N, C-alpha and C positions, 0 to 999 in steps of 0.2 A: 258556352254560350256567354255565361257571366264574365268569364276571362275576355273575351272579346269586346263585350260592351265596356268593361274597365279600360282597356287598351285604347279603345276608341275615344273615350272620355279623357283620358289623359293626353292623348295627341291633340284633341280639340282646345284643351287648357293651353297648350304650349303654342299652336299654330294659328289659334284664333287672335291675331294680332290686333293689339289694341281695341278690346271688346268694349260694347256700349256700356256706359256707367251713368248716373244721374249728375247733374251738374253739382259743383263743391264751391264754396268760397274759397277764394285765393288769399292767402297770408303772406306778407311781405317776408322775405329772408333778411337775416340780419346784414349789416353792412359788412362784417367780417365773418363770413360763413365758417371758418374754421376755428374761431375763437372759443374757447371754453370746450371744444370737443375732446373726447378721451383719446388716449394715444391709440396708435393703430391706423387702420383705413377706415373713411366713410365718404360717402357720396353725398352732397348736401344739393338739392333741387329746389329753387326758389321759383314759385309759381307766379308771383306779382311780379318779379323783376327779370323773369325768363332767363334765369342765370344757373349754371352747374358749377360747382365746385368740388373737386375731389381732394380731400385732406389727407395727408399722411401725418401722424404725430402732430396735430395742430397747424401744419404748415400746407398751404395750397400747393398741389402739383399739377393740376389742371383747373383752368378756371375759364368757362366759355359760354357766350350767349347760346340760348337753345330755343326750341320752340315746343311748346306742350299742346295738350287737346284743346280743340275748338269748343266754345261755350256748350254745344250740345253733347260732346263726347270728352268731357274734361278728364285730365289727368287725376287720379285719387291721391288726396294727401295723406300721408300716414308714413309709419316707420316700416320698412321692408329689409330685404337683404338680396344680393345677387343669387338668384336661385341656378342659374344655369348660363353659360356662354356657347354662343354659336357663332361660326365664321367659315364660309359664308351662310347667308339665309336668305330665304325667299319668303316675304311676307304674303300671306294669302287671306283675302277679305273674308270675314265670317258672314257677311251680308250678301243676300242674292244681288244679281245683277239689277233688278227692279228697284233696289233701294238707293236713296241719295248717297249713303254712306259707302256704297260698294267701290273697290278699286281694283285694278288689275294686279296680277301677281307682280311683285316689286323685290327686287334684288338689292340686298344691302351687304356691306362687308362684315359688319360686326353687330352683335346683339348681346345685350345684357339684360337677361329676364329678371325682374325684380318682383313680378306678381303675375299669376297665370293671365296670359294675354296682354301684359304690358311690359315694354322693352325700353331701354335706352339704346338707340341705334342710330347710325349715320342715315342720311336721307340724300342721296345723290339728285333727287328731283327738286330739292330745296336750295333757293338762291340767298334768302335772307332768313338771319335768326335775331332773336332778342326782343324786347318789348314791342308789342303790338302785333307781332307775327302769329301769336295764339288765336287771334280772330278769325284767321284761316288756316288754324294749326291742324294738328294731327287727330287721329283717330283715340287719343289717349296715351299713345307711347311719347316718349321724350327724343326728339330729333336733336343730333348734334352735329355739328360741321366735321367733315371727315378728317381734317387734321387733328383735332382735338379727339375725336374718337379713336383715332389710331394709338394715341397715347394711352386713354382712358382703358381701352380694352387690354391692352398690354399690361398695365398696372393692376386693374381691378382682380380679385380673385372670387370665386364662389363662396359666399358668406359675406362679402363685403356690405356693411350696412348701407342702406339707402334711405336717406331721410327727404321726404316730398312734403314741403309745407308753402 
């Protein structure tokens, strides 16, 4: 029974897309997200400017507007790394249908999981990205336009650092 419970808990951590977290204070990202970064890969997410920059050896290889968590379900700032990659993936709401946060199963092409319940992913239902979109934003995940997500998914490896600030 313990093994079954452990397996269910692990599945919930990965599939509970964009879990509920308390609001956080957003900090502006630097003008040059790759400046001063160590060699190798790093994904830099600016919550204040709603921008994602993927850096390779200090040079931007992907730079795109994004949409992050709405105020009630903010994207958590911190230092993470890509834990897992999935393509395709179906996002499933961890909330009951009666919750204002419930959403129907939603297919995405690419996911880069950086924390249990939080992913960087494309969002075919979203038409706009960038500053101001977080007011009607995600459930905590980071939405990326599909063309940029195509490049980001191909470039990023499991273990790539993800800095959210």
